[in-house]
C-alpha positions in Angstrom: -12.5 -23.0 7.1 -8.8 -22.3 6.8 -6.6 -25.2 6.2 -3.0 -25.7 7.1 -0.6 -27.7 5.3 2.0 -30.3 6.7 5.5 -29.5 5.3 6.1 -33.2 4.8 3.2 -33.8 2.6 3.2 -33.6 -1.0 0.7 -30.9 -2.1 -1.7 -30.8 -4.8 -3.0 -27.3 -4.8 -5.9 -27.9 -7.2 -7.1 -30.6 -4.4 -6.4 -28.5 -1.2 -7.7 -25.0 -2.6 -10.6 -24.7 -4.9 -9.9 -23.4 -8.3 -12.3 -20.6 -8.0 -10.2 -19.3 -5.0 -6.9 -19.7 -7.1 -8.5 -17.5 -10.0 -9.9 -14.9 -7.7 -8.2 -11.7 -8.5 -8.0 -10.9 -4.7 -5.3 -13.7 -4.5 -3.0 -11.8 -6.9 -4.0 -8.2 -6.1 -3.0 -7.5 -2.4 -4.3 -4.1 -1.2 -0.9 -2.9 -0.3 -0.8 1.0 -0.8 -0.2 1.8 3.0 2.1 -1.3 3.6 4.3 -0.3 0.7 4.4 3.4 1.6 5.3 2.1 5.2 8.3 0.2 3.9 9.3 2.9 1.6 9.4 5.4 4.5 11.5 3.3 6.6 14.1 2.7 3.8 14.1 6.5 3.0 14.9 7.7 6.3 17.6 5.0 6.4 19.3 6.1 3.1 19.1 9.9 3.9 20.8 9.4 7.2 23.5 7.3 5.6 24.3 9.3 2.7 23.9 12.7 4.1 27.6 12.7 4.8 28.2 13.6 1.0 26.0 16.7 1.3 27.5 17.7 4.8 31.0 17.6 3.0 30.0 20.0 0.4 28.7 22.5 2.9 32.1 22.7 4.9 32.2 19.6 7.3 35.7 18.4 6.5 37.1 22.0 7.0 35.2 22.5 10.4 36.5 19.0 11.6 39.8 19.4 10.2 39.8 16.2 8.3 43.0 15.5 6.4 44.0 13.0 3.7 41.6 9.9 3.4 39.9 10.6 6.7 36.6 11.3 5.1 37.0 8.1 3.0 37.6 6.1 6.1 34.7 7.6 7.8 32.5 6.3 5.0 34.1 3.0 4.9 33.9 2.3 8.6 30.2 2.6 8.4 30.1 -0.9 7.0 32.1 -2.7 9.5 29.3 -3.3 12.0 26.7 -3.2 9.1 28.2 -6.4 7.6 28.7 -8.1 10.7 25.1 -7.6 12.0 23.2 -8.7 8.7 23.2 -12.6 9.0 22.5 -12.8 12.7 19.5 -10.4 12.5 18.4 -12.3 9.3 18.0 -15.5 11.5 16.1 -14.0 14.3 14.0 -11.1 12.8 10.9 -13.1 12.5 11.2 -14.4 15.9 11.8 -11.1 17.5 8.8 -9.7 15.6 8.9 -7.0 12.9 6.5 -4.8 14.6 9.0 -4.3 17.4 12.4 -4.2 15.7 11.7 -2.1 12.8 10.6 0.9 15.0 13.3 0.4 17.4 16.2 0.1 14.9 14.7 3.3 13.3 14.8 5.2 16.4 18.3 4.0 17.2 20.0 5.2 14.0 17.9 8.5 14.1 19.3 9.2 17.4 22.9 8.6 16.1 22.1 10.8 13.1 21.0 13.6 15.6 24.1 13.2 17.7 26.3 13.7 14.6 25.3 17.3 14.5 27.5 17.7 17.6 30.7 16.0 16.6 33.7 18.2 16.8 36.6 16.0 15.3 37.4 13.0 13.2 37.1 10.5 16.2 33.5 11.6 16.8 32.7 11.3 13.0 34.2 7.8 12.8 32.4 6.6 16.1 29.0 7.8 14.9 29.4 6.3 11.6 30.4 3.0 13.1 27.4 3.0 15.4 25.2 4.2 12.5 26.3 1.2 10.5 25.2 -1.3 13.3 21.7 -0.1 13.6 21.2 0.3 9.8 22.9 -3.1 9.1 20.0 -4.7 11.2 17.2 -2.7 9.5 17.6 -3.6 5.8 17.4 -7.4 6.2 14.3 -7.0 8.4 12.7 -5.0 5.7 13.4 -7.5 3.0 12.1 -10.4 5.1 9.2 -8.5 6.0 8.2 -7.9 2.6 8.9 -11.6 1.6 6.5 -12.6 4.3 3.7 -10.6 2.9 3.9 -11.2 -0.5 3.8 -14.2 -3.2 7.3 -14.7 -4.7 5.8 -13.7 -8.1 5.2 -10.2 -6.7 8.5 -9.5 -5.0 10.2 -7.4 -7.8 7.7 -4.6 -7.4 7.9 -4.8 -3.6 11.7 -4.9 -3.5 11.5 -1.9 -5.8 10.1 0.1 -3.1 13.1 -0.8 -1.0 15.6 0.3 -3.7 13.4 3.2 -5.3 13.3 4.7 -1.8 17.1 4.8 -2.1 16.9 7.1 -5.1 14.1 9.2 -3.5 16.3 9.5 -0.6 19.1 10.9 -2.6 16.7 13.2 -4.4 15.1 14.4 -1.1 18.4 14.6 0.6 19.5 16.9 -2.0 16.4 19.0 -1.8 16.9 19.2 1.9 20.6 19.9 1.8 19.7 22.6 -0.7 17.2 24.3 1.7 19.5 23.9 4.6 22.3 25.5 2.9 20.4 28.8 3.5 20.3 28.0 7.2 24.0 28.2 7.5 24.8 30.2 10.7 21.3 29.9 12.1 21.6 29.9 15.9 25.3 30.1 15.4 25.2 26.4 13.9 26.9 25.6 10.6 24.5 24.4 7.8 26.1 20.9 7.7 25.3 20.4 11.3 21.8 21.4 10.6 21.6 18.5 8.0 22.2 16.0 10.8 20.0 17.6 13.3 16.9 18.1 11.2 17.2 14.7 9.5 17.9 12.8 12.7 14.7 14.4 14.4 12.5 13.4 11.6 13.8 9.8 11.6 13.3 9.5 15.4 9.8 10.9 15.2 8.9 8.4 12.4 10.4 5.6 14.4 8.0 6.2 17.4 5.0 6.6 15.0 6.1 3.2 13.4 5.1 1.4 16.6 1.6 2.0 15.7 1.9 1.6 12.0 3.8 -1.7 11.5 1.3 -4.5 11.8 2.1 -7.9 13.6 0.3 -9.6 10.9 -2.3 -9.2 8.2 -5.0 -9.9 10.8 -4.2 -6.7 12.8 -3.1 -4.5 9.7 -5.1 -1.1 10.1 -5.0 -0.6 6.5 -6.8 -4.0 5.6 -10.5 -4.2 5.8 -12.3 -7.5 6.5 -12.6 -8.5 2.9 -8.8 -7.9 2.4 -8.2 -10.0 5.4 -10.1 -12.8 3.9 -8.2 -12.6 0.7 -4.9 -12.7 2.7 -6.0 -15.9 4.5 -6.5 -17.5 1.0 -3.1 -16.3 0.0 -1.4 -17.5 3.2 -2.8 -21.0 2.3 -1.0 -20.9 -1.1 2.2 -19.5 0.3 2.2 -21.8 3.4 3.6 -24.8 1.7 7.0 -23.4 1.2 7.1 -21.5 4.6 8.7 -24.2 6.6 8.0 -26.2 9.8 8.0 -23.3 12.1 8.9 -19.5 12.4 12.0 -20.1 14.3 15.3 -20.6 12.0 18.1 -22.9 12.9 21.7 -23.5 12.1 20.6 -26.1 9.5 19.1 -23.4 7.4 22.4 -21.6 7.2 24.0 -24.9 6.0 21.2 -25.4 3.3 21.9 -21.9 1.9 25.5 -22.1 2.1 25.5 -25.5 0.1 23.5 -24.1 -2.6 25.6 -22.5 -5.5 22.9 -20.0 -6.2 23.4 -18.3 -2.9 27.0 -17.5 -3.7 26.2 -16.5 -7.2 23.6 -14.0 -6.2 25.9 -12.7 -3.3 28.8 -12.1 -5.6 26.3 -10.4 -8.1 25.0 -8.1 -5.2 28.5 -7.1 -4.5 29.0 -6.0 -8.1 25.8 -4.3 -8.6 25.7 -2.6 -5.2 29.0 -0.9 -5.9 27.7 1.8 -8.2 24.7 2.3 -6.0 26.6 2.8 -2.8 29.4 5.0 -4.4 26.8 7.2 -6.3 24.6 7.8 -3.4 27.5 8.7 -1.0 29.7 10.6 -3.5 27.3 12.1 -6.2 27.2 15.6 -4.8 31.1 15.4 -4.6 31.4 14.0 -8.2 29.3 16.9 -9.5 31.1 19.5 -7.7 34.6 18.3 -8.0 34.4 16.1 -11.0 32.1 18.0 -13.3 33.1 21.4 -12.1 29.9 22.8 -10.7 29.5 24.9 -7.7 28.5 23.7 -4.1 25.0 25.1 -4.5 24.6 23.6 -7.9 25.7 20.2 -6.6 22.9 20.2 -4.1 20.2 20.6 -6.6 21.7 18.8 -9.6 21.5 15.6 -7.5 17.8 15.8 -7.5 16.8 15.1 -11.3 19.2 12.3 -11.5 18.0 10.3 -8.5 14.4 11.0 -9.4 15.1 9.6 -12.9 16.6 6.4 -11.2 13.5 5.9 -9.1 10.9 6.4 -11.9 12.6 4.1 -14.3 13.2 1.4 -11.7 9.6 1.2 -10.6 8.4 1.1 -14.2 10.8 -1.8 -14.9 10.0 -3.5 -11.7 6.4 -3.4 -12.4 6.9 -4.9 -15.9 9.2 -7.5 -14.5 6.6 -8.9 -12.2 3.9 -8.4 -14.9 5.9 -10.6 -17.5 7.6 -12.7 -14.8 10.9 -12.0 -16.5 14.1 -10.8 -14.6 17.4 -11.7 -16.8 16.4 -9.8 -19.9 15.8 -6.5 -17.9 19.1 -6.7 -15.8 21.0 -7.3 -19.1 19.5 -4.5 -21.1 19.5 -1.7 -18.3 22.8 -3.0 -17.0 24.4 -2.3 -20.3 22.9 1.2 -20.2 24.7 1.6 -16.8 28.1 0.6 -18.2 27.8 2.9 -21.0 27.2 5.7 -18.6 30.4 4.9 -16.8 32.3 4.8 -20.1 31.1 8.3 -21.0 32.0 9.7 -17.6 35.6 8.6 -18.1 35.8 10.2 -21.5 37.2 13.7 -22.1 33.8 15.3 -22.9 32.1 18.5 -21.9 30.7 18.8 -18.3 27.0 18.9 -19.5 27.6 15.5 -21.3 29.2 14.0 -18.3 26.3 15.1 -16.4 23.9 13.5 -18.8 26.0 10.2 -18.2 24.9 10.2 -14.6 21.3 9.7 -15.9 22.5 6.7 -17.8 24.1 5.2 -14.7 21.0 5.6 -12.5 19.0 4.1 -15.4 20.1 0.6 -14.6 21.7 1.0 -11.2 18.7 0.5 -9.1 17.3 -2.0 -11.5 20.2 -4.4 -11.1 20.5 -4.3 -7.4 16.7 -4.5 -6.6 15.8 -7.2 -9.3 18.9 -9.3 -8.1 17.8 -9.2 -4.4 14.2 -10.0 -5.3 15.4 -12.8 -7.6 17.5 -14.4 -4.8 14.4 -14.2 -2.4 11.8 -15.6 -4.5 13.8 -18.8 -5.7 14.7 -19.5 -1.9 12.5 -21.7 0.2 11.5 -22.4 3.0 11.6 -19.3 5.1 14.7 -20.3 7.0 16.7 -20.9 4.0 15.5 -17.7 2.5 16.6 -15.7 5.7 19.9 -17.4 5.5 20.3 -16.8 1.9 19.4 -13.2 2.3 21.8 -12.8 5.3 24.8 -14.4 3.4 24.1 -12.3 0.3 23.7 -9.0 2.1 26.8 -9.7 4.4 29.0 -10.1 1.2 27.1 -7.3 -0.6 28.1 -4.8 1.9 31.6 -5.6 1.8 31.3 -3.4 -1.4 30.7 -0.5 1.0 34.2 -0.9 2.6 35.7 -0.9 -0.8 33.5 2.0 -2.3 34.6 4.2 0.6 38.2 4.1 -0.5 37.5 4.9 -4.2 37.3 8.6 -4.1 40.6 9.8 -2.6 41.2 13.3 -2.6 44.4 13.0 -4.8 42.2 11.4 -7.5 40.3 14.7 -8.1 38.6 15.9 -10.2 37.9 12.9 -12.4 38.1 10.2 -10.2 39.2 7.7 -12.7 40.0 5.0 -10.2 36.6 4.8 -8.9 34.8 5.2 -12.0 36.9 2.5 -13.8 36.5 0.2 -10.9 32.8 0.5 -10.9 32.7 -0.1 -14.7 34.5 -3.3 -14.3 32.1 -4.5 -11.6 29.1 -3.7 -13.8 30.5 -5.7 -16.7 31.3 -8.7 -14.3 27.7 -8.5 -13.1 26.4 -9.1 -16.6 28.5 -12.2 -16.9 27.3 -13.3 -13.6 23.6 -12.9 -14.4 24.1 -15.1 -17.4 25.6 -17.8 -15.2 22.6 -17.5 -12.7 20.0 -17.8 -15.5 21.9 -21.0 -16.5 21.7 -22.5 -13.3 18.0 -22.0 -13.0 17.2 -23.1 -16.4 19.3 -26.3 -15.9 17.6 -27.1 -12.6 14.1 -26.5 -14.1 15.1 -28.7 -17.1 16.2 -31.5 -14.8 13.0 -31.4 -12.8 11.0 -31.5 -15.9 12.9 -34.7 -17.1 12.1 -36.2 -13.7 15.7 -35.8 -12.2 15.1 -35.4 -8.6 17.2 -32.8 -6.7 18.4 -33.6 -3.2 15.7 -32.5 -0.7 15.6 -31.6 2.9 13.1 -32.7 5.5 11.0 -29.6 4.8 9.6 -28.6 1.5 12.3 -26.4 -0.1 13.1 -25.0 -3.5 14.6 -28.4 -4.6 11.0 -29.8 -4.7 9.9 -31.2 -8.0 6.9 -28.7 -8.2 9.1 -25.6 -7.3 9.9 -23.8 -10.6 12.7 -21.5 -10.5 11.7 -18.1 -11.9 14.0 -16.2 -14.5 
């Protein structure tokens, strides 16, 4: 018989759940292959449709639209206006509105906007489509992050968040491959190649969105990719996880207050602002950096993006797996964050183009690791669900203000080396290493206080201040 937990009752898991169930491998090994692929596909479509503006520009978009001065930069920055404003509200209602409804709906919506971008004729049209695209994509990522957090135990989140961020790298690689192929479609049906980028990628996203209505399950009980034994295992996992889920599925204003009053929320939010800066800049501008900054041709820029992004995805997935396996986060962000900083130092130096291209591999070595692990670290150390949703909303809202800044860091008058942007990004990476150390000290201090019997202020629901909640570092 499945047991439920009262959120106001102190739990002894060894009493409520039999030890043999806790030791059962099925509790720690969720059969998740199809679930993870689904999340990865949603995020990949999102990032391809967001970052294709860089590839479109290398194929003549700015010339055809008669863009002048910083208009391309403004178009990239304006994407984040509604993106930022939508993240906290959607984080608070996502679970209530049901993931199986909103994930496919938002995917279809931003796919339609991408498709429409293939017919814009001027700067106003470009700015309008980027603004609307930001609205729908800003709603998607918090829903994906919370969807993942509701399926997995907190000790497993690093790998699962890795699928969200690794898909960003794969999107960059796949986007480069698609752009390289579409380069040869230039003029087909009297349509320029850059328009075909938007048309083809928009159609693919819309198709996947419609299919997602059948792919996204409402719960593990209805998941098409789980057999009956898997569902039994999931019920047992749910019992373990339920103690910190909160009183109900609906979130309230009190959860925003709890998250806002917790210093770790703001530390992680500031951290994510710093670590997302290289990620956003790299994915939007990497083709332009390779072409203008490193002196390669437009065609070369399309395919030279691919190995850089593939390397970022591979190293990130390996480190995320190791992070979950060892239950360590701080050591990995410090090591690989330092490698990213080294990459930016090299790209600022007067060295040959080949060596500077190698530095882009160093940058991606730690870029996705810092962003992904910090976000999973935020989520796994926040409870109950309401506070986690509010924490993620605040973190992502502050995070994506970086997108507004990044869009202005590649002005045309800073060609070819883009010293301003690369110098700024190096600074944010170095600041993030300091903030990671501060976060770890906060968690170590709280765990030590709990171990010494010093009680933290707790809400009416079981939250992360509970004596038996151990902050993971």
